[in-house]
GUTORTOR-911096 format. One line per 10 residues: number of its first residue (from 1); their letters; for each residue z, y, x of C-alpha. Coordinates in steps of 0.2 Angstrom, whole numbers, padded with zeros to 4 digits. Each point is the difference from the previous one (the first is absolute). Layout:
BEGIN
NUM	a	Z Y X | ...
***
This chain:
BEGIN
1	xxxxxxxxxx	-0082 -0022 -0127 | -0001 -0020 0003 | -0016 0003 0010 | 0010 0011 0010 | 0016 -0013 0003 | -0012 -0014 0004 | -0006 0012 0015 | 0017 0001 0007 | -0001 -0018 0007 | 0011 0003 0017
11	xxxxxxxxxx	0017 0003 -0009 | 0011 -0011 -0008 | 0012 0000 -0016 | 0013 -0010 -0007 | 0003 0002 -0019 | 0012 0011 -0003 | 0004 -0009 -0018 | 0008 -0012 0015 | 0014 0013 0002 | 0007 0003 -0019
21	xxxxxxxxxx	0010 -0014 0000 | 0008 0008 0014 | 0012 0011 -0009 | 0018 -0005 0009 | -0005 0007 0013 | 0000 0019 -0006 | 0015 -0004 -0010 | -0007 0001 -0016 | 0012 -0004 -0014 | -0004 -0010 -0017
31	xxxxxxxxxx	-0002 0014 -0011 | -0011 0010 -0013 | -0004 0017 0013 | -0007 0007 -0017 | 0016 -0002 -0011 | 0012 0006 0012 | 0010 0017 -0004 | 0013 0002 0012 | 0013 0016 -0002 | 0006 0009 0014
41	xxxxxxxxxx	0019 0007 0002 | -0007 0016 0004 | -0005 0012 -0014 | -0020 0003 -0002 | -0001 0016 0006 | 0009 -0001 0016 | -0011 -0014 0003 | -0017 0011 -0003 | 0008 0014 0010 | 0005 -0010 0015
51	xxxxxxxxxx	-0018 -0010 0000 | -0007 0018 -0002 | 0007 0003 0017 | -0004 -0017 0009 | -0017 0003 -0005 | -0001 0017 0007 | 0009 -0003 0015 | -0012 -0015 0002 | -0015 0012 -0003 | 0006 0011 0014
61	xxxxxxxxxx	0001 -0014 0012 | 0019 0001 0004 | 0003 -0019 -0001 | 0015 0000 0009 | 0008 0013 -0013 | -0008 -0009 -0015 | 0009 -0019 0007 | 0016 0010 0002 | -0003 0005 -0020 | -0005 -0019 -0005
71	xxxxxxxxxx	0013 -0009 0009 | 0014 0012 -0008 | -0005 -0004 -0016 | 0010 -0012 -0008 | -0013 -0006 -0015 | -0020 -0001 0003 | -0014 0000 -0014 | -0017 -0005 0005 | -0008 0016 0003 | 0017 0003 0012
81	xxxxxxxxxx	-0009 -0016 0010 | -0015 0005 -0002 | 0001 0017 0007 | 0008 -0004 0016 | -0012 -0017 0003 | -0014 0013 -0003 | 0007 0012 0015 | -0001 -0013 0011 | -0016 -0007 -0004 | -0006 0018 0002
91	xxxxxxxxxx	0006 0003 0018 | -0006 -0016 0005 | 0016 -0010 0003 | -0006 -0014 -0009 | 0014 -0013 0007 | 0013 0014 -0010 | -0008 -0002 -0014 | -0001 -0016 -0003 | 0018 -0006 0006 | 0003 0016 -0014
101	xxxxxxxxxx	-0011 -0011 -0012 | 0010 -0015 0004 | 0017 0005 -0003 | -0007 0008 -0016 | -0005 -0019 -0005 | 0018 -0003 0000 | 0010 0012 -0011 | -0003 -0010 -0017 | 0001 0017 -0009 | -0018 0006 0006
111	xxxxxxxxxx	-0014 -0005 -0010 | -0015 -0002 0011 | -0017 0014 -0004 | -0016 -0003 0008 | 0003 0017 0007 | 0012 -0008 0012 | -0009 -0015 0003 | -0014 0008 0003 | 0009 0012 0015 | 0005 -0017 0008
121	xxxxxxxxxx	-0018 -0007 0002 | -0006 0014 0005 | 0016 -0001 0015 | -0007 -0015 0002 | -0017 0006 0003 | 0007 0013 0013 | 0010 -0013 0010 | -0015 -0010 -0001 | 0012 -0014 -0007 | -0011 -0013 -0008
131	xxxxxxxxxx	0012 -0012 -0004 | 0011 0012 -0011 | -0014 0006 -0007 | -0007 -0018 -0006 | 0020 -0004 -0006 | 0001 0017 -0012 | -0021 -0004 -0006 | 0007 -0017 -0006 | 0014 0008 -0007 | -0010 0015 -0008
141	xxxxxxxxxx	-0011 -0015 -0008 | 0014 -0010 -0009 | 0009 0018 -0007 | -0018 0005 -0006 | 0002 0016 0011 | -0015 -0004 0008 | -0009 0008 -0015 | 0005 0017 0005 | -0010 0011 0007 | 0012 0005 0015
151	xxxxxxxxxx	0005 -0017 0004 | -0017 -0005 -0001 | -0006 0015 0012 | 0015 -0003 0013 | -0006 -0018 0003 | -0017 0006 0004 | 0003 0010 0010 | 0014 -0012 0010 | -0011 -0013 0001 | -0014 0010 0005
161	xxxxxxxxxx	0011 0009 0014 | 0007 -0018 0006 | -0021 -0005 0002 | -0001 -0014 -0014 | -0014 0011 -0007 | -0006 -0016 -0012 | 0016 -0001 -0009 | 0001 0020 -0003 | -0016 -0002 -0007 | 0006 -0015 -0010
171	xxxxxxxxxx	0014 0012 -0007 | -0010 0014 -0004 | -0012 -0010 -0009 | 0013 -0007 -0011 | 0010 0016 -0006 | -0001 0005 -0018 | 0002 0018 0004 | -0009 0010 0014 | 0004 0018 0007 | -0007 0010 0014
181	xxxxxxxxxx	0014 -0006 0011 | -0005 -0019 -0002 | -0019 0005 0003 | 0004 0009 0015 | 0011 -0015 0006 | -0012 -0012 -0001 | -0017 0012 0008 | 0012 0005 0010 | 0006 -0017 0009 | -0018 -0008 -0001
191	xxxxxxxxxx	-0006 0016 0010 | 0012 -0003 0013 | -0003 -0017 0001 | -0018 0003 0005 | -0009 -0004 -0017 | -0006 0017 -0003 | -0016 -0008 -0013 | 0014 -0007 -0011 | 0012 0014 0001 | -0015 0011 -0004
201	xxxxxxxxxx	-0006 -0012 -0017 | 0019 -0001 -0005 | -0002 0020 -0001 | -0014 0002 -0011 | 0009 -0012 -0012 | 0015 0013 -0001 | -0012 0013 -0001 | -0009 -0010 -0015 | 0018 -0005 -0009 | 0001 0022 -0002
211	xxxxxxxxxx	0016 -0002 0014 | 0004 0020 0006 | -0003 0000 0020 | 0011 0008 0011 | -0003 0006 0016 | 0007 -0015 0009 | -0011 -0013 -0010 | -0014 0014 0006 | 0003 -0001 0020 | 0003 -0019 -0001
221	xxxxxxxxxx	-0019 -0001 -0006 | -0008 0010 0011 | 0010 -0008 0014 | -0009 -0015 -0007 | -0017 0009 0002 | 0005 0007 0017 | 0002 -0017 0006 | -0014 -0009 -0006 | -0012 0014 0001 | -0006 0004 -0018
231	xxxxxxxxxx	-0004 0018 -0001 | -0008 -0002 -0017 | 0016 -0006 -0008 | 0010 0014 0011 | -0010 0015 -0007 | 0004 -0007 -0018 | 0016 -0001 0004 | 0002 0019 0007 | -0012 0007 -0016 | 0015 -0008 -0011
241	xxxxxxxxxx	0016 0007 0012 | -0010 0018 -0003 | 0000 -0002 -0018 | 0018 -0003 -0003 | 0004 0011 0014 | 0009 -0010 0014 | -0012 0003 0016 | 0010 0014 0007 | 0014 -0013 -0001 | 0005 -0004 0018
251	xxxxxxxxxx	0001 -0018 0002 | -0018 0000 -0013 | -0010 0013 0009 | 0008 -0010 0017 | -0007 -0017 -0008 | -0016 0008 -0003 | -0002 0008 0016 | 0003 -0016 0007 | -0013 -0009 -0011 | -0015 0012 0004
261	xxxxxxxxxx	0006 -0001 0017 | -0003 -0019 0001 | -0017 0001 -0009 | -0007 0012 0014 | 0002 0013 -0010 | 0011 0013 0011 | -0006 0017 -0007 | 0009 -0005 -0015 | 0016 -0005 0006 | 0001 0016 0010
271	xxxxxxxxxx	-0005 0009 -0018 | 0013 -0009 -0007 | 0013 0005 0013 | -0003 0018 0000 | 0002 0000 -0019 | 0018 -0010 0001 | 0013 0012 -0007 | 0014 -0013 0013 | -0007 -0003 0016 | 0013 -0014 0005
281	xxxxxxxxxx	-0001 -0011 0015 | -0010 -0013 -0010 | -0015 0012 -0001 | 0004 0009 0018 | -0002 -0018 0007 | -0017 -0004 -0010 | -0007 0016 0004 | 0004 -0003 0019 | -0008 -0020 0000 | -0013 0006 -0008
291	xxxxxxxxxx	-0002 0013 0012 | -0001 -0013 0015 | -0012 -0014 -0010 | -0012 0012 -0001 | 0002 0005 0019 | 0006 0017 -0003 | 0015 -0001 0011 | 0003 0018 0003 | 0001 0004 -0020 | 0011 -0014 0001
301	xxxxxxxxxx	0011 0009 0014 | 0001 0017 -0012 | 0002 -0008 -0015 | 0017 -0008 0009 | 0004 0017 0006 | -0001 0006 -0018 | 0011 -0014 -0006 | 0014 0006 0011 | -0003 0018 -0006 | 0001 -0005 -0018
311	xxxxxxxxxx	0017 -0009 0006 | -0003 -0018 -0006 | 0006 -0013 0012 | -0012 -0013 0007 | 0002 -0017 -0002 | -0005 -0014 0011 | -0019 -0002 -0006 | 0000 0018 0000 | 0002 -0001 0018 | -0009 -0017 0004
321	xxxxxxxxxx	-0017 0010 -0008 | 0004 0016 0012 | 0005 -0009 0014 | -0017 -0009 -0002 | -0010 0018 0000 | 0008 0005 0016 | -0008 -0016 0009 | -0016 0003 -0009 | 0000 0019 0010 | 0008 -0009 0014
331	xxxxxxxxxx	0014 0013 0001 | 0014 -0006 0010 | 0011 0015 -0001 | -0001 0001 -0020 | 0003 -0020 0001 | 0014 0003 0012 | 0009 0011 -0012 | -0002 -0011 -0016 | 0004 -0014 0009 | 0017 0007 0007
341	xxxxxxxxxx	0004 0008 -0018 | -0004 -0019 -0009 | 0012 -0006 0009 | 0012 0013 0000 | 0000 -0002 -0020 | 0003 -0019 0002 | -0018 -0004 -0008 | -0006 -0016 -0001 | -0005 -0005 0018 | -0014 -0013 -0004
351	xxxxxxxxxx	-0009 0015 -0003 | 0005 0009 0018 | -0012 -0012 0007 | -0015 0008 -0007 | -0004 0014 0010 | 0004 -0008 0018 | -0011 -0013 -0007 | -0014 0012 -0002 | 0001 0011 0016 | -0009 -0008 0016
361	xxxxxxxxxx	0010 -0009 0010 | 0000 0011 0015 | 0011 0014 -0013 | 0011 -0014 -0008 | 0014 0000 0019 | 0000 0019 -0001 | 0003 0000 -0019 | 0015 -0013 0001 | 0006 0011 0016 | -0001 0016 -0009
371	xxxxxxxxxx	0009 -0010 -0016 | 0014 -0006 0009 | 0006 0019 0007 | -0001 0006 -0018 | 0018 0002 -0004 | 0008 -0004 -0018 | -0010 -0014 0001 | 0003 -0020 0000 | -0006 -0003 0018 | 0001 -0020 -0003
381	xxxxxxxxxx	-0012 -0001 -0014 | -0012 0011 0012 | 0001 -0012 0011 | -0003 -0015 -0011 | -0014 0012 -0006 | -0004 -0002 0016 | 0003 -0018 0005 | -0012 -0004 -0015 | -0013 0009 0007 | -0001 -0006 0016
391	xxxxxxxxxx	-0007 -0015 -0010 | -0015 0006 -0005 | -0016 -0002 0011 | -0011 0014 0004 | -0020 -0003 0001 | -0008 0005 0016 | -0004 0019 -0004 | 0018 0001 -0001 | 0001 0000 -0018 | 0006 -0011 -0013
401	xxxxxxxxxx	-0010 -0006 -0017 | 0009 0015 -0011 | -0008 0011 0011 | -0018 -0005 -0003 | -0010 0004 -0015 | -0010 -0014 -0008 | -0017 0002 -0007 | -0007 -0013 -0013 | -0021 -0002 0000 | -0001 -0005 -0018
411	xxxxxxxxxx	0010 0001 -0012 | 0001 -0017 -0008 | 0015 -0011 -0006 | 0003 -0007 0017 | 0002 0018 0005 | 0009 0006 -0013 | 0015 -0017 0001 | 0001 0005 0017 | 0002 0018 -0001 | 0014 -0003 -0014
421	xxxxxxxxxx	0008 -0013 0010 | 0002 0011 0015 | 0006 0014 -0011 | 0013 -0010 -0012 | 0007 -0007 0018 | 0002 0016 0007 | -0011 -0003 0017 | -0008 0013 -0002 | 0000 0016 -0014 | -0015 0002 -0012
431	xxxxxxxxxx	-0004 0017 0008 | -0005 -0009 0017 | -0014 -0012 -0008 | -0016 0005 -0004 | -0015 -0005 -0010 | -0017 0009 -0006 | -0008 0002 -0019 | -0013 -0013 -0002 | -0007 0005 -0017 | 0010 -0014 -0009
441	xxxxxxxxxx	0017 0001 -0008 | 0010 -0009 0013 | 0004 0016 0009 | 0012 0003 -0016 | 0011 -0014 0004 | 0002 0008 0020 | 0005 0015 -0007 | 0012 -0006 -0012 | 0012 -0004 0015 | -0002 0016 0010
451	xxxxxxxxxx	-0015 -0006 0011 | -0011 0015 0006 | -0016 -0001 -0007 | -0017 0005 0013 | -0018 0005 -0007 | -0008 -0010 0013 | 0004 -0015 0012 | -0004 0010 0014 | 0016 0010 -0004 | 0009 -0015 -0001
461	xxxxxxxxxx	-0004 -0007 0019 | 0004 0019 0007 | 0015 0001 -0006 | 0008 -0021 0002 | 0007 -0008 0015 | -0002 -0016 -0009 | -0019 -0003 -0011 | 0003 -0016 -0009 | -0018 -0005 -0010 | 0002 -0008 -0015
471	xxxxxxxxxx	-0018 -0002 -0002 | -0013 -0008 0010 | 0000 0011 0016 | -0020 0000 0002 | 0000 0011 -0018 | 0001 0016 0008 | 0004 -0003 0018 | -0014 0011 0008 | 0005 0015 -0008 | 0019 -0002 0004
481	xxxxxxxxxx	-0003 -0009 0018 | -0002 0020 0007 | 0018 0005 -0006 | 0009 -0016 0008 | 0009 0001 0013 | 0009 -0012 0012 | 0015 0007 -0002 | 0001 -0007 -0019 | 0004 -0017 -0006 | -0011 -0010 -0010
491	xxxxxxxxxx	0000 -0012 -0011 | -0009 -0010 -0012 | 0004 -0010 -0014 | -0018 -0006 -0006 | -0001 -0018 -0002 | -0015 -0010 0010 | -0002 0016 0014 | 0005 -0006 0018 | 0006 0012 0014 | -0013 -0001 0010
501	xxxxxxxxxx	-0012 0008 -0014 | 0015 0011 -0005 | 0002 0006 0018 | -0020 0002 0002 | -0001 0012 -0013 | 0016 0012 0002 | -0005 0000 0019 | 0017 -0005 0006 | 0013 -0014 0002 | 0016 0007 -0008
511	xxxxxxxxxx	-0004 -0010 -0014 | 0008 -0014 -0011 | -0005 -0009 -0013 | 0013 -0005 -0015 | -0002 -0013 -0012 | 0013 0000 -0016 | -0003 -0007 -0016 | 0000 0003 -0019 | 0019 0000 -0003 | 0001 0018 0011
521	xxxxxxxxxx	-0002 0006 -0019 | 0016 -0007 -0002 | 0009 0005 0016 | 0000 -0021 0003 | -0014 0001 0014 | -0004 -0012 0014 | -0009 0011 0013 | -0008 -0008 0016 | -0004 0012 0016 | -0011 -0001 0016
531	xxxxxxxxxx	-0001 0014 0014 | -0016 0009 0005 | -0002 -0001 0020 | 0010 0018 0003 | 0011 -0003 -0014 | 0019 -0004 0007 | 0015 -0007 -0005 | 0006 0015 -0005 | -0017 0003 -0012 | 0005 -0018 -0007
541	xxxxxxxxxx	0019 0007 -0004 | -0006 0014 -0009 | -0012 -0011 -0011 | 0015 -0011 -0003 | 0008 0013 -0006 | -0013 0007 -0014 | -0002 -0016 -0006 | 0016 -0006 0000 | 0002 0012 -0012 | -0012 -0011 -0014
551	xxxxxxxxxx	0005 -0016 0007 | 0004 -0015 0015 | -0012 0004 0016 | -0004 -0012 0015 | -0011 0004 0014 | -0013 -0015 0004 | -0016 0000 0010 | -0015 0004 -0007 | -0008 -0019 0001 | 0013 -0004 -0014
561	xxxxxxxxxx	-0007 0011 -0011 | -0010 -0009 -0009 | 0014 -0012 -0005 | 0009 0014 -0005 | -0013 0002 -0011 | 0002 -0017 -0007 | 0019 -0001 -0003 | 0008 0019 -0002 | -0016 0008 -0004 | -0008 -0012 -0014
571	xxxxxxxxxx	0019 -0006 -0003 | 0006 0008 -0015 | -0015 -0006 -0011 | 0006 -0017 0004 | 0017 0005 -0006 | -0005 0009 -0014 | -0011 -0017 -0004 | 0015 -0009 0001 | 0010 0010 -0010 | -0012 -0001 -0014
581	xxxxxxxxxx	0000 -0018 0002 | 0018 -0001 0000 | 0002 0009 -0016 | -0015 -0009 -0008 | 0011 -0015 0004 | 0016 0007 -0009 | -0013 0004 -0017 | -0005 -0017 0002 | 0019 -0006 0001 | 0003 0011 -0016
591	xxxxxxxxxx	0006 0018 0007 | -0007 0017 -0007 | -0011 0008 0010 | 0010 0015 0007 | 0013 -0012 0003 | -0010 -0011 0008 | -0008 0013 0013 | 0016 0009 0003 | 0009 -0017 0006 | -0015 -0004 0009
601	xxxxxxxxxx	-0001 0015 0010 | 0019 0003 0003 | 0001 -0017 0006 | -0014 0004 0014 | 0008 0013 0006 | 0014 -0008 0000 | -0003 -0012 0010 | -0008 0012 0012 | 0015 0009 0001 | 0009 -0017 0006
611	xxxxxxxxxx	-0014 -0003 0012 | 0003 0017 0008 | 0018 0001 -0001 | 0005 -0016 0003 | 0000 -0010 0019 | -0006 -0016 -0006 | -0016 -0010 0001 | -0010 -0002 -0013 | -0002 -0016 -0001 | 0021 0000 -0002
621	xxxxxxxxxx	0000 0015 -0014 | -0011 -0013 -0011 | 0010 -0017 0004 | 0017 0012 -0002 | -0006 -0001 -0022 | -0011 -0016 -0001 | 0015 -0012 -0003 | -0003 -0018 -0002 | -0007 -0005 -0017 | -0002 0018 -0006
631	xxxxxxxxxx	-0012 0013 -0010 | -0005 0009 0016 | -0005 -0016 0011 | -0011 -0007 -0014 | -0010 0017 0000 | -0001 -0001 0018 | -0007 -0016 -0001 | -0014 0004 -0011 | -0004 0017 0009 | -0002 -0013 0017
641	xxxxxxxxxx	-0010 -0012 -0011 | -0012 0017 -0006 | -0002 0001 0020 | 0012 0019 -0003 | 0000 0003 0016 | -0018 -0004 0007 | -0008 0012 -0014 | 0010 0016 0007 | -0001 -0003 0021 | -0019 -0003 -0007
651	xxxxxxxxxx	0000 0016 -0007 | 0008 0010 0014 | -0012 -0010 0010 | -0015 0006 -0010 | 0004 0018 -0003 | 0003 0001 0019 | -0018 -0007 0005 | -0009 0011 -0013 | 0011 0014 0008 | -0006 -0005 0017
661	xxxxx	-0019 -0002 -0008 | 0001 0017 -0008 | 0007 0009 0017 | -0016 -0006 0009 | -0012 0005 -0011
***
C-alpha cells in the first residue's frame, strides 16, 4: 500500500511514536498491567449479577438508569466501566464517554484492557478530538495495546473521521491482525475523503485476504463506484452481493440504485427500488431525484405523493428534489404549498430558495405574497427569502438562467466539463441540459449526470433556449440554421472563429464568442468572452454564470482574443513545461521523481493562489521571500541571466502572432 500513501501527499502527519512518552498525561501508573490481580469486596456472583443488570439497561438505551446503578456500585470492575462507557459511545455522547474513561484511569484497582481503550479512541473520533486521540495512540504504543485488532480498528476510524487519511492508512498497514471492521474503516475513510480509486484498491486487497465482507463494506464500495462512474466494477459487486443474499438489504439496495443511476443506468436503479422490502427515506429520495435528473418531473411528484402515503417522512434532500420538479413543471400552486410545508417543518431554509429561483420573475412577487399570508409559517423566513431573491436579475424575456434550457452542439470534453460544472454548482439541474448522440462514446459521460440525450442536433436546437457550439460552427450550420430563432442565445467555444463569421453562419447577431482554456476539466478555467451585435449585457451575465461554474470569467473586446490565445489559451502548456523543468531540477538535485513532481506542481499551485488571493504586487511577493544572499535570490539571478522573463514573454507574443495568422486564413 506504499504507493497509495505516496499519492496522499496533501496530508501531513507527525509520527505517533512521539506521543509514546506522554503517558503521564493519561495518569499511567508504573505497574505491570498483565500481572495485576485485584480482588473485590463484592462476592463474584453479585458482581456478575450487577454487571448483567447494567448491561441490560445499556442495551435498552436507558442510560440514566444505568448511570444511577453504576454510581451506586461501591466496587466496580473492568466490565462495569466498559459497559457504561460503551453505552455513552453508542448513544453518541463522546464527551461523557471520555470523562468516564479518565475517571476509570484514576481507579488504581482497574486494569486497562483493549476493549475500554478502543471505546475511548472511538469517542475521540465521534467528538473529532484529534489531540486526545493522538495521546491515546501514543499510550497504546507504549503498552502494546496497539497490536489489538479492536484498538487498531478504532484508531484507523478515528484518524479517518478527523481527516488525517495518511495517518489512518499508516496505522492500518502496521496492524498485525485485521478484521472486517478495520478493513471497512480504512476503505470508508478513503472514499469519504474522495480517494475512491484508492478505496477500491484496499477493497481488492481485502477480498484477496479472504475477509468476509458485510453489507456496509459493499455499500461503501458501491459509493466509490458511483462517484467515479465505474460501472463494470459496480456490476461485479452487484453479482457478489446477490450471491451472498444481501441485495435486498436496505442500504445496500440504496447504494446499488444510486450507483446505477449515477452511471447512467436509470432503469436498473428503478427496478432495484421496486424490489426493496423496506423503502425508506433514502430510497424514496433516490427515486425522486432520478426522475428529476431524467426530466420526468411529473413522475417525481407522483413518487413523492406515494412516499407520503406510505408514512415515510421526507428530509431536506427529498424536499429539494421535489421543489426542483415543481419548478421544472412551472406549477406555482404546487410549489407554494410545498414551500410553505418546508418552512413549517423547519427544514433547511437554503433549500427553499431553489423554488423561488426557478420561477419566472413575474411570478415571484405573487409567490412571496401568498406565502406571507399562510398561517403557521415563520413570516420572517419568508420575507428574508424574498429579500435574497430580490438580488437576482431577470433577463430580457422575464426569466433567469434557471428558466432556460441549455443545449450543446457537440458532446466533446469541453462540453462535458461545462455541463458537469453547471450541474455540480446547481446553476441548472441536469434535466435542463441536452445534447445529441454523435456516434461516439461521449454521450455516455452526459448520461451519467442525467443530461437529456437526443438523436439529432436539430432536436437539441428546437428544445433549447441557450445553444453552445463546442464544435466548429460551420460544421453542420447549414442544416441547423432553419431551426434557429432570434429568441435563442448562441455561444461558441470554437478557437479562432471570429464573431462576424459566427453571426453570418447563424443568420443572427445574438451570438457570444467564448474562449475557455483546458483547466476547465478541473473547474479552474480562465474564460474570456465577447458580445455579438445583438447580444445584451444580460446575455453576457448569463454566459458568465454558465462558464463561472468551471472557473473565472472576464469580458474583453474581440480584438484582444489573439493575445488571450497567446496567454491563457496557450499558457497551460507553458506551465506544464515549467513544472516538468522544476521537477527535473529536483531530480538532478537528488529528489525521487514522484516527490519532485508533487513538490513542483503544488508549488506552482500555491504560488498562483497567493497571486490571486493576496492584494500584493508580483514584485512585492517575490521580494518578500528573496532575502539578501539567500538561496532564492541566487536562483532568481540564474533565471535572469538565462533570459527567463524574455523567453516567456516571447512565447506569449509568438502564440498570439500565430493565432492572428490562422484567423486571417
